[in-house]
N, C-alpha and C positions, 0 to 999 in steps of 0.2 A: 262597431262597438263589440270586443270579445264577447260570445254566446250566446248576443239578440238570436232571437229566434225570426226566423223569415217571416215577412208579411204574408199574411194568407192569400194574395192575392200572385205571390213570389212561389207557394210551392208547384212542383211537377206537376199532383192533379188537377191543382185548378188550371196554369198552362196549357196544360194537354187539351183541357173542360175549353179550354178558348179559343184554341188551334184545330177544336173538331168540330166548335160554334161556326171558322170563318171557313174552312172548308167544308163542310156538310149542312151548315144552318142558314135559316133557321129552321126548315121542315125536315127534319131530320128522316131516314127513311124508318121503316119497322125494324129492317133484318142488316146487321152488317156482316160481314164475312172476316176474316184475320185469320194469316198465313203467321203459323208462328213453326219455328224449326224447333225451338228447346232451350236456344242461347240465350245469351240476359239482358239481349236487349227485345228480342221477339216476346220474352216472357214477361219484362218489364210491363210494354207492349201488352199483352194481355192483360195484366192485374191492374193496370191504370183503366185499360177499355171496363174489365169486368166494375169497376166503383160507377164512373162515367155510366155506362149501357144502365144500369139499375138504379139510377137516380133518375136516368131519361126515357126510360120505357120500353127500352129498343134490344133487341134479342139479338144475341153475339151466336156466330158459327164459325168452328175454328177447324182449321186445315193444317195438319202436314204432309210435307210432302218428303217421305225417305227416296234418297239417294243412290242409298245400297253402297255408299264411297266408301263406308265405313264400316267396321263390325262392331259397331256400336247403336249404329243407327236404329235397328229395329228398338233398342231398351231407349233412346232417345224420346221416337215415339210415345211409347208407351207412355214414360213421365209424362210427357203434355198433357196426354187424353185422361190419365189420373187426375191431376189440376185442376183441367176442365169437368171431369167430376165433380170434381169440390166441393167448385166452384155454379155447379149447375151449369153447365153450358155445352152444346152437342159438338163431337170433334168426329172426326174422318182423318183416316190414313190412305194418302194414294202414295203409290210405290211407282217409279219412275228407275228408268235402266240404262244405258248410257250403251248405245250402240257401236260404238267405238270408232264415231266417224264425226272429223268435224273438230272445232276445239271443246274440250270437255268443259268448262264452264257456263260458254256461252249455250252449246248444246242445253245444257242442264239448266238454264236459265228459260230458256223458250219450249221446252219439255216442261218445265214448272207451273208457267203462265196455261200452256194449254191442257193442263191437267184438271189446273183451278176453273178454268172456263167453262168445261166440262162439269164440272162437280157444281158451280155453284148455283144449279136450279133458277129462282126470280130474283136472287142478290145481282144490285145492279155496282156495290160498290167494294171492294176490296183491302182493307189497312194490312201495310208493310211496313216492318221496324226500320226503315233506314232513318243515320241518324246523320250530323254534323259531320260526324268522322266518315263516316261513308262521302258525304259530298265530299272533303278535305280527299281521301285518297282516292277518289275518283278523275278530282282536277289534276293532281300532280299524274297520274296516269297518262292521261288524255297527253297533257301536257310534256310529255317524254315521247310519245306519240307524233307530237308535232299540229295540233285538233285547233281548230280555228274557233270561231266565238262559238258553235253552237257545241263543240265535242266539249267545250271548257264551262260550259252552262251549268246551274244547278241544276239538280233533280227539281220538278216542280211538284206544287204539292200534291195533286191530284193531275192523274191525265188519264185519258180515255187509251184503252188498249184493243188490240186487236187481232191475239195469237192466232196465229197459223197453225192451222191441223192439216200437216205432210198428211199426216192417217188419223183420222178422229178419235181419239185415244176412247175406248171400252172401257169403263169401269166394273169390273167383272168382280164376280166374288170370290173373296182370296185376297183382291185387291184394294180394297175401303174396307173401315175399321166402321161398323155401323152404329148410329144412323149414318149412311151412305154421304147423304147429300140434303139438304135445302127444300123442303118442298115446290115441285116445277108444273104449274100450270099455263104454260106459253107463254111467261113475261118477256123481260131484256133478253134477249137473246144477241145483240150486233154488238157481240165486246164488253168489257166491262170497265169502270171506272178502279184505277191504284188510288190511292189514299196513305200520304203519306204522314202524320202526325204527328211524328218524333225525327222533323230536318232539321226543328233548330235546339235539341239536346245533345248534348253530350252524351258517349257511351257510360265516362265513369260516372256523372250522378246517376243512371239509368241504373248501375251495378249498384252504386251505394241504396237506393232506391229496394232492387230488392232484398240484397241480402240484410236489410233493416226489416223487412217485412219476411224474412226467409222461406221467400220463395226459390224452389229447385230452378237449377239453368245449366245446363251443361259448357263447359270448354271447347269449344272445336280445334281439337289438331291441327286442322287443315286452315286453323287461325295465324298458325306458327309458322307456318309450312312455308320457306321462303322459294320454293319454285315455282309460286303464283305473284303474279304482276302486285295483287294488291296486300298481299303482307310485304314485299318489299316496297310500297307506298309506305304502305305504315310507320315501319321500319326508318324510315328516308326522312321522313316527318319528324321522329323524334331522335333521329340523328341530326339532323341538321336543327333542330330548335323550331320548326316554322308550326304557328299556332295554327290547329284546324280551325279556329273561330275568323281568324284573317283570310282565308281561301275560299271557307266557305261564304263571307261575304266578298270574295271577290267576283264567286263562281253567281252568285247573284246576280251583281252588276250586269255580269254576262248576258242572262236569260235575259233581261229587261233587256240589253241592245238585242240578243237574238231573237224575241218578238216585235223588237221594229224594224229589221230588218224582213223581219216573214211578212207583216202587212206590208211595207215596200216592195216584196218581193209578188205576193201577189195580188197587192195592185195596180202591178206590170200588166201580170200573165189574163186580167182581165181583156187587155187590149189585145193581145198580139199568142194568145192560146186559144183551141178553141176544143172541144172533143168531139171527134170524127161521127160522120153518123152513116151508116149506106139505106135511101129509103125511110126514111123515117127510123129507123136502129139505130144505136151506139155498135161501133166498130170494136169499141177495146182501146183504140188507140189516140194520141194525143198529135195532134197539129198545129206547127210553131210558126208563125211568121217569120222568114228570117231576115228580113231586112229591119224590122222591130224590133228583132230582139239586139243587131248588130248596135241600134243607137243607146241605151242602155249602157252600164260602167257593170265592167266586168263581173266586179262581187255577185249583183244578181243575175247576172249571166248564166254563173255559177250556181245560184240558187234555186234558179227554177229548171233548169236541166236536172240535176241531181235529184229535184221534186218529183218530175216528169220520172225519169230512171224509176223513184223507191216507187212514186205510183201505179203504175202500169205493173213492175217486176210482186209490188208485196210484199219488199223486204223492208224489215225491220229497220236496217240502216242504209244512211247514206252510202251512195261510195267512194271510195280513197279519190283525194284535191287531188294526185299526180294525172293519172288516167282518165277524169273528170274534165281536166282542164284542156288536153290533150284531145279529146275526143268533139270541147266543144269548136276547139279551133280548125281541127277538121270542119264542123259542117258548119261555121259562118263561112268557111273558102269554099262552100258548095261542095265538100264530103258527106257521107257519112263513116258505120262503123257500129261497133256493139261494147255493150260494158252493162254488165249487172243483171243480163239475161232480158237485156232491153237491145232491142237493133233502129238506128234512126237511118231513114230512107231520104236522101233528097227529092224532093215535087216541086219543082218550078222555083219560085220564091218562099215556097215552103219547104217547112221538113217534117215529115212523116216521124214518129215517134209511137214503136209498135213493142212487141212480145219478141224477141228471140226465137226463131223454132226450135233449137238446139236445145233452150231447157223448157221446153215443154214436152219432144216428140217422147218421152219415155214415160208423161202421164198419161198413164189409161187405168180406165177408173168400171169398174160394173155398174150397168145402169136397168135397173127394172122397174118398180113401182115407186113412185114417189119423187122427191125434190135432192138431188147433190149439188156442193160446189167443186168445180173443175176448174184448178191456178186461183183460187184465189178470188177471183173476180165472175165470176162464171158462175148462175145459180141453172140448174137445170133437172128438165121433171120431164116424165115418160109413163104411159100409159102403153107402150108394146112389151111384149113378151119379157122371159128374163135370159138372159142368156147376152146380149149386145153389151159393147164397151167402148164407154165413151171417150175421146179423145182428142189430138188436136187431125186436122182436114189432113195435111200433108202432101207430099207432093202427089202420092197415088192416090188419094181422096179427087186430089185439082182435078186432076186426070181422069177419073170416072163423072165428075159430076158434071152436067148437061148440059143444065142452063148458068148462067152467070147472071146476079143483079148488075144492074147499071149503076152504079159507083159504087162497086166494092172497091177494099182494099185492093192495091198491086198486090201480082204472085206472091212473093214474099211476108207477107203483112196477112194475106187470105191464108196460108196452111195454116198457120197461129189460131185460128177461131174452131172453137170446138164440132165436133161431128161423130155423128154414131155408127157403130159399124157393127156390123156382122161377120166375123171373124175379120177378112180382108177387104169384103165389100161394102161400101158405101151406102148406110141406109137414107142418114137426113147430115144436111150441116147448116148452120146459121150463117146466115141470114136469109140464107136462101131457102129451106124449108120452114117453116113457121105455122104448123098444124097441132092440133089436140093431142096427136102422139109423140111431138119432140115441142117443148116448149123453153125459150132459152132466157132467162131476166141477165141484164147487165147490173150485177150490184157491187162494184168494188169494195175491199174490205175497211179502205178509207173516207169513202163516198165520192160527190164531185170531185175534178182537180183541185177548183180556187176552193171550196168549202174544206179543202184537205192542206191548202198553203196558209188556207185564213187558222186553222187549226193547231200547226205544225208545231 
């Protein structure tokens, strides 16, 4: 009936509350982070989150990443800060600058997650304002690249992210607008949960919501820049008359299929993959039974190998399918090769999946007292004097190593293990030296391999 008021349970506020209950209830965290850029979607999330949090007794901590890509980015961050001040929420501005290397948007995404991870303190859940339109645009972009089931799957409503800090960001004065961060008393440290409560909402409804409430927001001119693939996808959806809701539903079905295939892969891996050890301690390598791998369907073979490469390298994304398939066929034929910063070494009836030395040979970190993370997988602690360097053992370290433990991986794998040097002189290396002065703990970003498969 024309002019009929919406049912109370079908308002945007009610849908937001229901979605928050599905994603985080029934025992809600006391504190939540919100990533708010100042655009219409994130400002709508802020407005919705404000009303919901006030009713639920939850504290909100808002963070804005200033990427410095536009002249007005500082003013936009200030607008978010002013709105948060009016609503009574803490707000921080973190500044990220591109080093000019790699893909700009991919680098900005990685940098954004790493900064938020460093800022969040004890907060374990951070809300992002991805919408149904974002799902549809991503689907079309990945379809154009020939993506498979995983690539065409919808974004999950909640997922655990483990940002890779290539260089741990230090939030210096002038880089963070006070109050800088939520309290930190040594709580949740192993990544955080990225929560998307607006995935079922469309951009038009969110704009109408904030314009009705007169909530300020900015229109990012980059959203109209046809140089970016996402803008091209958005324009294509409009030109072709493709309904975002339809693509969103298709992506949802792909997500369910992806979850089922992941469980199949994990089940297979339990029978043919083991995490390698030397004298009872992890080497960081995986051992795959080549004969058992050859007996399963090719799709699962590819999934298992892709996951192994991703787990070893701590990479955010899987390798591309064509080089992956070529490596799989070589490995099943008894050969080896490198891909994704990982090397496959034939070992009789098994395949050793190990780090590629070229991927870590320049990864050198100063090591003094305290613990640092090396290559995303090794947590190293030392009480030795300052002035030492943590790096891969390398061929030079291998030649200096006097005692080589029984069961050690072959040379090409062993040279990628963490070692301690004074200039070019080997001081200690793992797993040969495990003393109070050099303690190494294997703790990969994504947990044990089977756990990674089951949750991926």
